[in-house]
C-alpha positions in Angstrom: 66.7 53.5 48.4 66.4 56.8 47.0 67.2 60.3 48.7 64.5 62.4 50.0 62.9 64.2 47.4 64.0 67.4 48.6 67.7 66.5 49.0 70.2 69.1 47.9 73.5 68.0 45.8 76.0 71.1 47.0 79.3 70.8 47.6 81.9 73.6 48.1 79.1 76.1 47.1 78.5 74.3 43.6 75.0 73.2 43.2 75.2 70.0 41.1 71.5 70.4 39.9 72.0 73.8 38.8 71.4 73.4 34.6 73.6 76.2 34.1 76.9 74.5 35.7 76.9 72.3 32.6 76.6 75.0 29.8 80.0 75.0 28.8 80.2 71.0 28.9 77.3 71.3 26.4 78.9 73.3 23.7 80.0 71.6 20.2 82.7 68.9 20.5 86.3 71.0 20.4 84.7 73.9 22.5 83.3 71.8 25.1 84.9 71.5 28.6 84.8 68.7 30.5 82.3 68.4 33.5 82.9 70.4 36.4 86.1 69.5 38.2 84.1 68.4 41.5 82.3 66.0 39.1 85.2 63.9 39.2 86.4 64.4 43.1 83.1 65.0 45.1 81.5 62.3 47.3 78.3 64.7 46.9 78.5 64.2 42.9 79.1 60.5 43.5 75.7 60.2 45.5 74.0 62.6 42.8 75.0 59.7 40.3 73.4 57.1 42.6 70.1 58.9 42.4 70.1 59.8 38.8 72.1 56.8 37.2 72.5 53.8 39.2 69.4 53.8 40.8 67.4 54.3 37.6 69.2 52.7 34.6 70.0 49.0 33.5 73.4 48.6 34.7 75.6 45.8 33.2 77.0 43.5 36.4 78.7 40.9 34.4 78.0 37.8 32.1 76.0 34.9 32.1 79.0 32.5 32.0 80.6 33.5 35.1 77.5 31.9 36.8 76.9 28.8 34.6 76.1 26.5 37.2 72.8 26.1 39.4 72.9 28.3 42.7 75.9 30.2 41.4 75.8 33.7 42.7 77.3 36.9 41.2 77.2 39.8 43.7 77.5 43.5 42.7 77.1 47.0 44.2 74.9 49.2 42.0 75.7 52.5 43.6 74.9 52.2 47.2 72.7 49.1 46.8 73.8 45.6 47.3 72.3 43.1 45.1 73.0 39.8 43.6 72.1 37.5 40.4 71.7 34.0 41.2 71.1 30.8 38.5 68.4 28.9 39.8 68.2 25.0 39.6 66.2 25.3 36.4 68.9 27.6 34.9 66.9 30.9 35.2 68.7 34.1 36.5 66.9 35.4 39.5 68.0 38.9 41.0 67.4 39.9 44.6 68.8 42.7 47.0 71.2 41.0 49.7 69.8 39.5 52.8 72.4 41.6 54.8 72.1 45.2 53.2 74.3 46.8 55.9 76.6 43.8 57.2 76.3 43.3 60.8 76.1 47.1 61.8 73.3 48.5 63.8 74.0 51.7 61.9 76.2 52.8 59.1 79.6 53.4 60.2 81.2 57.0 59.5 84.1 55.3 57.7 81.7 53.8 55.5 80.0 57.1 54.0 83.2 58.5 52.7 82.5 57.4 48.9 84.9 55.0 49.1 84.1 51.1 49.2 85.7 49.4 52.3 87.0 46.0 52.9 84.5 44.4 55.4 84.3 40.9 56.4 80.4 41.0 56.0 81.4 41.9 52.2 77.6 42.0 51.3 76.8 45.9 52.0 76.2 48.8 49.8 79.3 50.6 51.1 81.6 47.4 50.7 83.5 45.8 48.3 82.1 42.9 46.3 83.5 39.3 46.4 84.0 37.3 43.0 81.4 34.8 42.1 80.1 32.4 44.6 79.6 29.2 43.8 76.7 27.1 44.3 78.4 24.5 47.0 79.4 27.5 48.9 75.7 28.5 49.8 74.7 25.7 51.9 72.9 26.2 54.9 74.6 27.8 58.0 77.2 29.3 55.7 78.4 33.0 56.4 77.6 33.6 52.6 74.1 32.2 52.7 73.4 34.5 55.7 74.9 37.2 54.0 73.5 37.3 50.6 70.5 34.9 50.8 69.2 34.3 54.3 66.9 31.3 55.2 64.1 32.4 52.7 65.6 33.9 49.6 61.9 34.3 48.0 61.1 36.9 50.5 64.1 39.2 49.6 63.3 42.4 47.5 63.2 41.3 43.8 65.7 42.7 41.1 64.7 43.2 37.5 67.3 41.4 35.4 67.5 40.8 31.8 70.1 39.4 29.1 71.9 40.7 26.0 73.8 37.9 24.7 76.0 36.6 27.6 75.5 40.1 29.2 73.4 40.4 32.4 72.0 43.7 33.3 70.2 44.7 36.4 67.6 47.2 37.1 66.5 48.4 40.7 64.4 51.5 40.1 61.6 51.3 42.7 59.4 54.2 41.4 56.0 52.5 40.9 55.1 52.2 37.2 58.3 53.0 36.1 59.4 51.0 32.9 63.0 51.5 31.7 63.9 50.0 28.3 67.0 48.5 28.1 68.9 49.7 25.0 71.6 46.9 25.1 74.5 46.4 22.5 74.2 44.4 19.7 75.5 40.8 20.1 74.5 38.2 17.5 77.6 36.4 17.5 78.2 32.8 19.0 81.2 33.6 21.2 82.2 31.8 24.3 84.2 33.3 27.4 87.9 32.3 27.6 88.8 34.3 30.8 88.3 37.1 32.9 89.8 38.9 35.8 89.3 42.3 37.6 91.8 45.6 37.6 91.7 48.5 39.7 93.0 51.8 38.5 93.3 55.2 39.6 90.7 57.3 37.9 86.9 58.4 38.2 85.0 55.9 36.2 83.7 58.4 33.7 87.6 59.3 32.6 88.2 55.6 32.8 85.2 54.7 30.2 86.2 57.7 27.9 90.2 56.5 28.1 89.3 52.8 26.9 87.2 54.1 23.9 89.5 56.7 22.9 92.4 54.4 23.0 90.8 51.4 21.5 89.5 53.9 18.6 93.0 55.1 17.8 95.9 53.3 19.5 95.6 49.7 19.4 98.6 48.3 17.2 99.7 51.8 16.1 96.1 52.6 14.7 92.6 51.7 15.2 89.1 51.2 13.2 89.2 49.3 10.1 92.8 49.1 9.6 93.1 47.0 12.4 89.7 45.5 12.8 89.0 47.2 16.0 85.8 48.9 17.2 84.8 50.2 20.5 81.4 50.9 21.7 80.1 52.6 25.2 76.5 51.3 26.2 75.4 53.9 28.7 76.1 53.9 31.8 79.2 51.4 32.6 79.6 48.7 29.6 82.3 49.1 27.1 82.6 46.4 24.3 85.9 46.7 22.3 85.8 44.1 19.4 88.8 43.3 17.3 88.9 40.8 14.4 89.7 37.6 16.6 88.2 38.9 20.3 85.7 40.8 21.9 86.3 42.3 25.4 83.8 43.3 27.7 84.5 46.0 30.5 82.2 46.5 33.3 83.1 49.4 35.0 82.2 49.9 38.8 83.3 53.1 40.9 84.9 52.2 44.0 86.1 55.7 45.2 85.5 59.2 43.4 89.0 58.5 42.0 89.1 54.7 41.5 87.3 52.4 39.2 87.3 48.6 39.0 87.3 47.2 35.6 85.7 43.8 35.5 87.0 42.2 32.2 85.8 39.5 30.1 87.3 37.9 26.9 85.3 36.4 24.4 86.0 34.6 21.1 84.9 32.3 18.4 85.2 28.9 19.8 86.5 27.4 16.5 89.7 29.4 16.5 93.1 28.0 17.7 94.5 28.4 21.3 97.5 30.7 20.0 94.9 32.8 18.2 93.2 33.3 21.2 96.3 34.1 23.1 97.4 36.6 20.3 94.3 38.4 20.4 93.6 38.8 24.1 97.3 40.0 24.5 96.7 42.8 22.1 93.5 43.8 24.3 95.4 43.8 27.6 97.9 46.0 25.9 95.1 48.3 24.9 93.9 48.4 28.8 97.5 49.3 29.7 97.5 52.2 27.7 93.9 53.3 28.5 95.0 53.1 32.2 97.8 55.4 32.0 95.7 57.8 29.9 92.8 57.6 32.4 95.4 58.3 35.4 96.8 61.3 33.4 93.2 62.6 33.1 92.2 62.1 36.8 95.7 63.9 37.8 95.1 66.8 35.3 91.6 67.5 36.6 92.7 67.5 40.0 95.4 69.9 39.5 93.4 72.3 37.3 92.0 74.8 40.1 91.7 77.8 37.9 89.2 76.6 34.9 87.7 73.6 33.4 89.7 71.7 30.7 88.4 71.3 27.3 87.0 67.9 26.4 89.4 66.2 24.1 87.8 63.0 23.4 84.5 62.4 21.2 83.7 59.5 23.7 83.8 61.5 26.9 81.6 64.5 24.9 79.3 62.0 24.1 78.8 60.5 27.3 78.7 63.9 29.2 75.8 64.8 27.2 74.2 61.5 28.0 74.8 62.1 31.9 74.0 66.0 31.7 70.6 64.8 30.5 70.0 62.2 33.4 70.9 64.9 35.8 68.2 67.3 34.6 65.7 64.8 34.7 62.7 65.0 37.0 61.5 61.8 38.5 58.4 61.1 40.4 59.2 61.5 44.2 59.3 58.0 45.9 60.9 58.1 49.0 60.1 55.0 51.4 60.6 56.6 54.9 57.8 55.9 57.5 54.9 58.5 57.8 54.8 59.9 61.4 52.6 62.5 63.3 54.1 65.9 63.2 
């Protein structure tokens, strides 16, 4: 699951574990640069994120209303780890690693090691793209989905830690013995219902996508954000963004599908007593926000790819704040836990 403790993360002569690499990024806002260019384009940095973030943190994977019925199953690939969360017969949420971790492959094909999620008929591998929610009736004995995700005895699958915060589902796959990661979930006190949800995919690294959504939400919605239009935006590290307006809350779960592509898993929530027309207007404004954010994110991705001479100045506070958290994660030292078999020299 984790890299060998002696693994290095070097690409084009750049050592991503060198703290000095990020010194300009840690300057005060206004003077700080974005992360080094290769942090948005390198498959090696993607593997470092898997090691330092996805394999360690509580990651938002979706919402409980998506799997409202018994045996409904939500697949999600955390970094390079294929997991799922299923609702049990008694209503509890159970997290497990998928049965077919590498589909039907005897070894991981070279084309699956490029950092880009592939479309695969097995659909359950940590290198392939996720399917949408699988309803319980599709998981009967002898179905392909049963073999890919659960197998004959799901109780024997490696468990995944699962917690909820309001309707949000979080998973943690850190295998280090004795490690207890605290979930710092967002505040969710309102009794909201999920109206709808869908996925969007845009050409931008997931870090740039997150910064663009938060920045646009705070400044651009309906000609101005903040208290004027009752809009707020919150980025819960690493991949959850909440955008709240007066009549709706937008949940954005960011999932990298390549170095330069991100899947936006969207869920719209609102108060149940509001009228249908009010719901439509509120959700329409949030969709307009996403259109603006996707354009900003794509522009940032292109600008960074074209910037060969020097690193760009970080122009958003959301991006700057996120970078500080990410750099801190990269600098952390973890107990070495590598699950390779011992052998005689």
